C-alpha positions in Angstrom: -38.3 -39.3 -67.6 -37.7 -38.0 -64.0 -40.3 -38.3 -61.4 -42.1 -35.0 -60.6 -40.6 -33.0 -57.9 -42.4 -32.8 -54.5 -40.8 -30.0 -52.5 -41.1 -30.4 -48.8 -40.0 -28.3 -45.8 -39.1 -30.1 -42.6 -37.7 -28.9 -39.3 -34.5 -30.7 -38.4 -33.7 -30.6 -34.7 -34.0 -27.1 -33.2 -31.4 -25.5 -35.3 -32.0 -26.5 -38.9 -34.5 -26.8 -41.8 -34.4 -29.4 -44.5 -35.8 -28.6 -48.0 -36.3 -31.8 -49.9 -37.2 -31.7 -53.6 -37.2 -35.5 -54.3 -36.4 -38.8 -52.6 -33.9 -39.9 -55.4 -31.3 -38.0 -57.3 -32.0 -36.9 -60.8 -30.9 -34.1 -63.1 -34.2 -32.3 -62.4 -33.7 -32.5 -58.6 -30.1 -31.5 -58.8 -31.0 -28.5 -60.9 -33.7 -27.5 -58.4 -31.2 -27.8 -55.5 -28.7 -25.6 -57.3 -31.2 -23.0 -58.3 -32.8 -22.9 -54.9 -29.4 -22.7 -53.1 -28.4 -19.8 -55.2 -31.7 -18.0 -54.5 -31.4 -18.5 -50.8 -28.4 -16.2 -50.6 -30.7 -13.2 -51.4 -33.4 -14.0 -48.8 -31.8 -15.5 -45.7 -31.5 -13.2 -42.7 -28.6 -13.1 -40.2 -28.3 -16.1 -38.0 -27.7 -18.7 -40.7 -24.7 -20.8 -39.9 -24.5 -23.0 -43.0 -26.3 -23.8 -46.2 -25.5 -27.4 -47.3 -26.9 -28.6 -50.6 -27.1 -32.4 -51.2 -28.2 -34.5 -54.2 -31.9 -33.7 -53.8 -32.2 -31.5 -50.8 -30.8 -28.5 -49.0 -30.0 -28.3 -45.3 -30.1 -24.8 -43.7 -28.5 -24.5 -40.2 -29.0 -21.5 -38.0 -28.3 -20.3 -34.5 -30.7 -22.1 -32.1 -32.8 -19.0 -31.2 -36.6 -19.1 -31.4 -36.9 -15.7 -33.0 -34.3 -16.4 -35.6 -35.8 -19.8 -36.4 -39.2 -18.4 -37.1 -37.9 -15.6 -39.4 -35.7 -18.1 -41.3 -38.6 -20.6 -41.6 -40.9 -17.9 -43.1 -38.2 -16.7 -45.5 -37.5 -20.3 -46.7 -41.1 -21.3 -47.0 -41.9 -18.1 -49.0 -39.0 -18.8 -51.4 -40.0 -22.4 -51.8 -43.5 -21.4 -52.8 -42.4 -18.5 -55.0 -41.8 -20.5 -58.2 -41.8 -23.8 -60.0 -38.3 -25.1 -59.0 -38.6 -28.0 -61.4 -38.5 -25.4 -64.3 -35.9 -23.2 -62.7 -32.7 -23.0 -64.7 -29.6 -24.2 -62.9 -27.3 -21.3 -62.1 -24.2 -21.0 -64.3 -21.1 -22.3 -62.5 -18.9 -19.4 -61.3 -15.8 -21.6 -61.2 -14.5 -24.4 -63.4 -12.0 -26.9 -62.1 -9.6 -28.7 -64.4 -8.3 -31.9 -62.7 -5.8 -34.3 -64.3 -6.8 -38.0 -63.9 -5.3 -41.3 -64.9 -7.7 -43.8 -66.4 -5.1 -46.6 -67.1 -3.6 -49.6 -65.5 -3.5 -49.9 -61.8 -5.1 -46.5 -61.4 -8.3 -47.7 -63.1 -8.8 -51.3 -61.9 -12.5 -51.5 -62.6 -12.8 -49.3 -65.7 -13.5 -52.3 -68.0 -16.2 -53.6 -65.7 -17.8 -50.1 -65.5 -17.6 -49.7 -69.2 -19.4 -53.0 -69.7 -22.1 -52.0 -67.3 -22.6 -48.8 -69.2 -22.6 -50.6 -72.6 -19.5 -48.8 -73.7 -15.9 -49.7 -74.5 -13.3 -48.4 -71.9 -12.1 -45.8 -74.4 -15.6 -44.5 -75.0 -16.4 -44.6 -71.2 -13.5 -42.4 -70.5 -14.4 -40.1 -73.4 -17.9 -39.7 -71.9 -16.5 -38.8 -68.5 -14.2 -36.2 -70.0 -16.9 -34.7 -72.2 -19.9 -34.6 -69.7 -20.8 -31.3 -68.1 -20.0 -32.4 -64.5 -21.0 -30.3 -61.4 -20.1 -30.7 -57.7 -23.6 -31.8 -56.5 -22.7 -32.1 -52.8 -19.8 -32.3 -50.4 -20.1 -35.1 -47.8 -19.4 -38.6 -46.4 -15.8 -37.5 -45.6 -14.4 -33.9 -45.2 -14.2 -32.1 -48.6 -15.3 -35.2 -50.5 -17.3 -34.3 -53.6 -20.2 -36.1 -55.3 -20.1 -35.3 -59.0 -22.6 -35.6 -61.8 -24.8 -36.4 -63.3 -23.5 -38.8 -66.0 -25.8 -40.1 -68.8 -28.5 -42.5 -67.9 -26.5 -45.6 -69.0 -24.3 -44.9 -66.0 -27.2 -45.6 -63.6 -25.8 -49.0 -62.5 -26.0 -49.7 -58.8 -23.1 -49.9 -56.4 -21.4 -53.3 -55.8 -23.1 -55.7 -53.4 -19.7 -56.3 -51.7 -17.3 -53.6 -50.6 -13.9 -53.1 -52.1 -11.7 -53.3 -49.0 -9.7 -50.2 -49.9 -9.4 -47.6 -52.6 -6.7 -44.9 -52.3 -7.1 -41.2 -51.7 -7.8 -39.6 -55.0 -9.7 -42.6 -56.4 -12.4 -41.6 -58.9 -15.3 -44.1 -58.5 -18.6 -44.5 -60.3 -22.2 -45.6 -59.6 -25.8 -44.4 -59.9 -24.8 -41.8 -62.5 -22.4 -40.1 -60.2 -18.6 -39.9 -59.6 -17.0 -39.6 -56.2 -13.5 -38.3 -55.8 -12.2 -39.9 -52.5 -10.6 -37.6 -50.0 -9.0 -40.4 -48.1 -8.2 -44.1 -48.4 -11.5 -46.0 -47.8 -13.5 -49.1 -48.3 -16.3 -48.5 -50.9 -19.1 -50.1 -52.8 -18.4 -47.9 -55.8 -16.2 -49.0 -58.7 -12.8 -47.3 -59.3 -12.4 -46.0 -62.9 -9.5 -43.7 -62.4 -7.3 -41.7 -59.9 -6.3 -38.2 -59.4 -3.4 -36.6 -57.3 -5.8 -33.8 -56.3 -6.7 -33.7 -52.6 -10.2 -32.4 -52.0 -9.5 -32.1 -48.3 -6.4 -30.0 -47.4 -6.5 -29.3 -43.6 -3.2 -27.5 -43.6 -4.4 -24.9 -46.2 -6.3 -21.7 -45.6 -9.2 -23.1 -47.5 -9.5 -26.8 -46.4 -12.2 -27.6 -48.9 -11.1 -26.4 -52.4 -14.3 -27.6 -54.1 -17.8 -26.0 -53.5 -21.2 -27.3 -54.4 -22.1 -25.9 -57.9 -18.5 -25.8 -59.2 -18.0 -27.2 -62.6 -15.4 -30.0 -63.0 -13.5 -31.0 -66.1 -11.3 -34.1 -65.9 -8.3 -34.3 -68.2 -6.7 -37.7 -69.0 -3.0 -38.2 -68.2 -0.7 -41.1 -68.7 0.5 -43.2 -65.7 4.0 -41.6 -65.9 2.4 -38.1 -66.0 0.2 -39.0 -63.0 3.2 -40.3 -61.0 4.9 -37.0 -61.5 1.8 -35.1 -60.3 1.8 -37.1 -57.1 5.1 -35.6 -55.9 4.1 -33.4 -53.0 1.7 -30.8 -54.4 -1.8 -31.3 -52.8 -3.4 -29.8 -55.9 -2.1 -32.6 -58.0 -2.0 -30.4 -61.1 -5.5 -29.2 -60.7 -6.3 -25.6 -61.5 -9.4 -23.4 -61.2 -10.6 -20.6 -63.4 -13.4 -18.1 -63.2 -16.4 -18.9 -65.5 -17.6 -15.3 -65.5 
């Protein structure tokens, strides 16, 4: 059972507000974040620069003007108090991403370890990833990099105590009921269970961050040879997006 939500509104510097629903991520907190973020679009006045949802909170940045800050604070506080966000339904995803991923051989070096931690066989662990309703919970740590989840509770194992010195761009890693799709080569304490050829950060494109918080994601397993073919130049790596409406 999730801990009860304790919504809080905090000023953040002189140009932002932080709405925090919980101190740890949970399906309930993520649902509240998604519902609240969707509702914000209807109440925020001009002057908002960015609305950035995280795993259990939402950051609202605005132009550093006293009058604007007061109006935004009032609007956000009124919305926060307007309903029980713990009971608010998560908004339906407007977009569904289909992303090929390889869960075999050198592209999934810690899949067996992760499956053991989750009490599953490697085949069943992959099946669970493919069949879980996964959402983009937040974008962060590196440009365009998505935190995805939440997986079933048995995937709640912690990160490694020691860092893996390097995982490649496109690495799909798991811990604390989440998946992260790495935008760049990086050290990490998360365990790599697969790899995609999709680049979540494409600075040369008109839209540098293809994924948005709230998007649904479906991974589709491909063989190593199919994956190698997808790596040949296309930054989408075979990924496609469709409207969910």
